[in-house]
C-alpha positions as CSV (number, residue, x, y, z in Angstrom):
1,M,20.8,-1.4,58.2
2,L,23.5,-0.4,55.5
3,K,23.5,-3.7,54.3
4,L,19.6,-3.7,53.9
5,A,19.8,-0.3,52.3
6,L,22.2,-1.6,49.5
7,T,19.8,-4.4,48.4
8,P,18.1,-3.5,44.9
9,R,14.8,-3.2,46.3
10,W,15.9,-0.3,48.7
11,L,18.2,1.2,46.2
12,A,15.4,1.5,43.7
13,G,13.4,3.1,46.4
14,L,16.1,5.7,47.2
15,L,16.3,6.6,43.4
16,L,12.6,7.1,43.4
17,A,13.0,9.3,46.3
18,L,15.8,11.2,44.7
19,V,13.7,11.8,41.7
20,F,10.7,13.0,43.6
21,A,13.0,15.3,45.6
22,T,14.7,16.7,42.6
23,G,11.4,17.4,40.9
24,F,10.2,19.3,44.2
25,M,13.6,21.4,44.2
26,L,12.8,22.3,40.7
27,L,9.4,23.4,41.6
28,S,10.9,25.4,44.4
29,R,13.4,27.1,42.0
30,W,10.6,28.1,39.8
31,Q,8.5,29.5,42.5
32,L,11.5,31.6,43.7
33,G,11.8,32.9,39.9
34,S,8.1,33.7,40.0
35,A,8.6,35.7,43.4
36,S,11.3,38.1,41.8
37,A,9.5,38.2,38.4
38,H,8.0,41.5,39.0
39,E,11.3,43.1,40.0
40,V,12.3,45.9,37.6
41,S,15.8,47.2,37.4
42,A,17.2,50.4,35.9
43,D,18.7,50.1,32.4
44,P,21.8,52.1,31.9
45,A,21.3,52.1,28.2
46,K,18.1,53.9,28.5
47,E,19.9,57.1,29.8
48,A,21.5,57.6,26.7
49,V,19.6,60.1,24.4
50,V,18.6,58.8,21.1
51,P,16.1,60.0,18.3
52,L,12.5,59.6,19.1
53,A,11.9,57.7,15.9
54,S,14.5,55.0,16.7
55,V,12.3,53.6,19.7
56,A,8.9,54.6,18.9
57,A,6.6,55.0,15.7
58,P,3.2,56.5,14.9
59,L,0.3,54.0,15.4
60,Q,2.6,51.6,17.1
61,P,2.4,50.8,20.9
62,V,5.3,51.7,23.2
63,L,6.6,48.3,24.8
64,A,8.2,48.0,28.3
65,S,11.5,47.5,26.7
66,E,11.1,51.0,24.9
67,A,9.5,53.0,27.8
68,D,11.5,55.0,30.0
69,T,14.0,55.7,27.1
70,M,15.7,59.1,27.1
71,V,14.9,60.7,23.6
72,R,15.0,63.7,21.5
73,T,13.0,65.1,18.6
74,S,13.1,68.5,16.8
75,G,10.1,70.7,15.8
76,H,7.8,73.2,17.2
77,Y,4.8,73.4,19.8
78,E,1.1,74.0,18.5
79,H,0.3,77.4,20.2
80,G,-2.8,77.2,22.6
81,S,-2.6,73.4,23.1
82,S,-1.3,73.2,26.5
83,V,-3.7,71.4,29.0
84,L,-3.4,70.4,32.6
85,V,-3.2,66.9,33.8
86,G,-4.2,66.1,37.4
87,S,-3.4,63.8,40.2
88,R,0.4,64.6,40.0
89,V,3.0,64.5,42.7
90,K,6.4,66.2,42.7
91,D,8.6,66.5,45.9
92,G,5.7,65.9,48.0
93,E,3.4,68.3,46.4
94,H,0.3,67.6,44.6
95,G,-0.3,69.4,41.4
96,Y,-0.6,69.1,37.8
97,W,1.4,68.4,34.6
98,V,1.4,71.0,31.8
99,V,1.1,68.9,28.6
100,S,1.5,70.5,25.2
101,R,1.1,69.3,21.6
102,F,4.8,69.1,19.9
103,I,4.9,68.5,16.1
104,P,8.0,66.9,14.9
105,D,9.7,67.8,11.9
106,E,10.5,64.4,10.9
107,Q,7.2,62.6,9.8
108,P,7.5,59.0,8.9
109,D,4.5,59.1,6.3
110,R,2.7,62.4,5.7
111,A,0.1,60.6,4.0
112,Q,-1.3,59.2,7.1
113,G,-1.4,62.8,8.5
114,T,0.8,64.9,10.7
115,F,1.6,63.0,13.9
116,S,2.4,65.0,17.2
117,V,4.0,64.2,20.4
118,A,2.3,64.7,23.8
119,V,5.1,66.7,25.9
120,A,4.8,67.2,29.5
121,R,6.7,70.5,29.9
122,G,6.7,70.7,33.6
123,F,4.8,70.4,37.0
124,T,2.8,73.2,38.3
125,T,0.4,73.6,41.4
126,E,-1.5,76.2,39.7
127,A,-4.9,74.8,39.1
128,D,-6.3,77.5,36.7
129,P,-5.8,76.7,33.1
130,A,-5.8,80.1,31.9
131,R,-2.5,80.9,33.7
132,I,-0.7,77.9,31.9
133,P,2.5,79.4,30.5
134,A,2.4,79.8,26.7
135,E,4.3,77.4,24.6
136,P,7.9,78.5,23.4
137,D,8.0,80.0,19.8
138,G,10.2,78.6,17.0
139,E,11.9,75.7,16.3
140,L,13.2,73.7,19.4
141,T,14.8,70.2,20.3
142,V,12.8,68.6,23.1
143,I,14.9,66.2,25.2
144,G,13.0,64.0,27.7
145,R,12.0,60.5,28.9
146,L,9.5,58.6,26.8
147,V,7.3,57.3,29.7
148,A,4.8,54.6,29.6
149,N,1.3,55.5,28.3
150,E,-1.4,55.9,30.9
151,G,-4.9,54.5,30.9
152,P,-7.7,57.3,30.3
153,V,-9.3,58.6,33.6
154,S,-12.6,60.3,33.6
155,S,-12.4,64.1,33.9
156,E,-16.0,64.7,34.6
157,G,-15.4,66.2,37.8
158,S,-13.4,68.9,36.2
159,R,-15.4,72.0,35.1
160,D,-12.8,72.8,32.5
161,P,-12.2,70.8,29.4
162,R,-8.5,71.7,29.8
163,I,-7.9,69.7,33.1
164,L,-7.8,66.0,32.2
165,G,-7.6,63.1,34.6
166,S,-4.6,61.4,33.1
167,A,-2.0,61.7,30.2
168,A,-3.4,59.1,28.1
169,T,-2.7,59.6,24.5
170,A,-6.1,58.4,23.6
171,E,-7.7,61.2,25.6
172,L,-5.1,63.8,24.3
173,T,-5.8,62.6,20.8
174,N,-9.5,63.5,21.2
175,T,-8.8,66.8,23.0
176,W,-6.6,68.1,20.2
177,Q,-8.0,66.2,17.2
178,A,-4.7,65.1,16.0
179,P,-2.9,61.7,16.0
180,L,-0.2,61.2,18.4
181,Y,2.6,58.9,19.2
182,A,1.5,56.2,21.8
183,A,3.4,57.6,24.8
184,P,4.0,61.1,26.2
185,V,7.5,62.5,26.7
186,T,8.5,64.4,29.9
187,A,10.5,67.3,28.7
188,D,14.0,67.8,30.6
189,A,15.3,70.2,28.1
190,E,14.0,72.5,25.2
191,V,16.8,73.9,23.2
192,P,16.2,76.5,20.6
193,A,17.5,75.6,17.1
194,G,21.1,76.4,16.4
195,Q,22.2,76.0,20.0
196,S,24.2,73.0,21.3
197,L,22.5,70.2,23.1
198,P,23.1,69.8,26.9
199,L,24.7,66.2,26.3
200,D,28.1,64.7,27.4
201,G,30.5,62.5,25.4
202,A,28.2,59.4,26.3
203,D,24.9,61.3,25.2
204,H,23.7,61.5,28.6
205,L,21.7,64.6,29.8
206,T,24.0,67.2,31.8
207,D,23.0,69.6,34.6
208,A,22.9,72.4,31.8
209,A,19.6,71.1,30.6
210,R,16.9,73.8,30.9
211,L,13.2,74.5,29.8
212,S,12.8,77.2,27.3
213,A,11.2,80.5,28.1
214,P,8.3,81.1,28.8
215,D,8.3,78.7,31.7
216,E,7.1,80.7,34.6
217,G,5.8,78.5,37.5
218,L,7.2,75.1,35.9
219,V,9.1,72.8,37.7
220,P,11.1,70.2,35.5
221,I,9.5,66.8,36.0
222,R,12.7,65.0,35.8
223,A,11.0,61.4,35.3
224,Q,13.1,58.4,36.4
225,Q,13.1,54.9,34.9
226,Y,10.5,52.8,36.5
227,T,11.9,50.3,39.1
228,S,10.5,47.9,41.5
229,D,12.1,45.5,43.9
230,S,8.9,44.0,45.2
231,L,8.7,40.3,45.9
232,N,5.7,38.1,46.0
233,W,5.9,36.5,49.3
234,L,3.3,33.9,48.6
235,N,5.5,32.4,45.7
236,I,8.4,32.4,48.6
237,F,6.2,30.5,51.0
238,Y,5.4,28.0,48.2
239,A,9.3,27.7,47.4
240,A,9.6,26.8,51.0
241,E,7.1,24.4,51.1
242,W,8.6,22.7,48.0
243,V,11.9,22.2,49.9
244,V,10.1,20.7,52.7
245,F,8.4,18.1,50.5
246,A,11.9,17.2,49.0
247,G,13.2,16.7,52.5
248,F,10.1,14.7,53.4
249,A,10.6,12.4,50.4
250,L,14.2,11.5,51.5
251,F,12.9,11.1,55.2
252,L,10.2,8.8,54.2
253,W,12.7,6.5,52.5
254,W,14.9,6.6,55.4
255,R,12.1,5.9,57.9
256,M,10.7,3.0,55.8
257,L,14.2,1.5,55.7
258,A,14.6,2.0,59.6
259,D,11.3,0.3,60.2
260,S,12.0,-2.6,57.8
261,H,15.5,-3.0,59.6
262,R,13.8,-2.9,63.2
263,R,11.1,-5.4,62.1
264,R,14.0,-7.8,61.2
265,Q,15.3,-7.4,64.5
266,H,12.3,-7.1,66.6
267,P,9.4,-8.6,64.8
268,E,7.3,-8.9,68.1
269,E,7.1,-5.1,68.1
270,F,5.2,-5.2,64.9
271,F,2.8,-8.0,65.2
272,D,0.0,-9.1,67.7
273,P,1.1,-12.4,69.9
274,A,-1.2,-15.3,69.3
275,P,-2.6,-17.2,72.3
276,A,-0.2,-19.9,73.4
277,A,-2.3,-22.1,75.6
278,G,-0.4,-24.2,78.2
279,E,2.8,-23.0,76.8
280,E,5.3,-20.8,78.4
281,G,6.8,-17.8,76.3
282,R,5.0,-15.9,73.6
283,I,4.0,-17.1,70.0
284,Y,3.8,-14.4,67.3
285,Y,1.8,-14.3,64.2
286,E,2.7,-12.3,61.2
287,Q,-0.5,-11.1,59.4
288,S,1.2,-10.5,56.2
289,T,2.3,-14.1,55.7
290,G,0.0,-16.1,57.9
291,R,3.1,-17.5,59.6
292,Y,3.9,-18.1,63.3
293,F,7.2,-17.3,64.9
294,Y,8.9,-17.6,68.2
295,Y,11.9,-16.3,70.2
296,D,14.7,-18.8,70.9
297,A,16.5,-17.5,74.0
298,E,19.5,-19.9,73.4
299,A,20.1,-19.0,70.0
300,G,19.1,-15.2,70.6
301,Q,17.0,-14.8,67.5
302,Y,13.5,-15.6,66.2
303,Y,12.3,-18.8,64.1
304,Y,9.2,-19.3,62.1
305,F,7.6,-22.5,63.0
306,D,7.6,-23.8,59.5
307,D,11.4,-23.4,59.2
308,A,13.2,-26.7,58.7
309,A,15.3,-26.2,61.7
310,A,12.4,-25.7,64.2
311,S,8.7,-26.8,63.5
312,P,7.0,-27.4,66.9
313,D,3.3,-27.3,67.0
314,P,2.3,-23.5,67.8
315,T,-0.8,-25.0,69.3
316,R,0.8,-26.9,72.1
């Protein structure tokens, strides 16, 4: 069979099978890549605190590459601006974010207005907006995580306009009647002016981070980077299918080669015998060529009747 496999015809067939198998393996690799495309890993670089203006700008969306970055900005809170944002969970407890309007000192273009930042000061289980802690006085530096913006959620079920369904900046803009940066910041530290920032040598937040008074009933949110290790199992199933197809392409070539070799050794197994009236033995008819052949027991091989070496009349 090796001699047959090395003929130009079967070598060309092997090359074609290898081309198909390679294509199927590349498709399998692509499917595996798609299965893990939704995985999100934490970025250590985002843990270093940077100025807010270096990763976000007014009227510009916050991209996935910028979201979850630790930022700092200096300014002051707008008194009486705090609202509650529902559907929050902290350590298994359901409650609210207390979100306040923070006005940075650094404004990129005051001709376009004074832009503010929605700062989630902390988590509370208190559902009464009248009992929201007042915003801290004076100049502060807020350090926290710039989280991805949320979509608006209807708050029609709430009886108080100070209880919102989400921390969407579009909704907060309408609530405060003020332009905002396109993503909120969850506060980890509020540092009064003149005090040192709770940062280490790598600009990472230290355990000394605290909210500024008044913070009665507020629990720091301590937002973490969004990560996901989810896999799309349908893509993995497709990847396995392409591997099977690659193996089948090679198997099909081998199976056709083996059949061709056996056809040469035992052609009677592949063709219907023709009637041999009055003649002992069996005469075979090859439909693809329209030729008769027989088996010569003394020579131990098959002959076509139209071969020069043997040409008896097959009808005898």
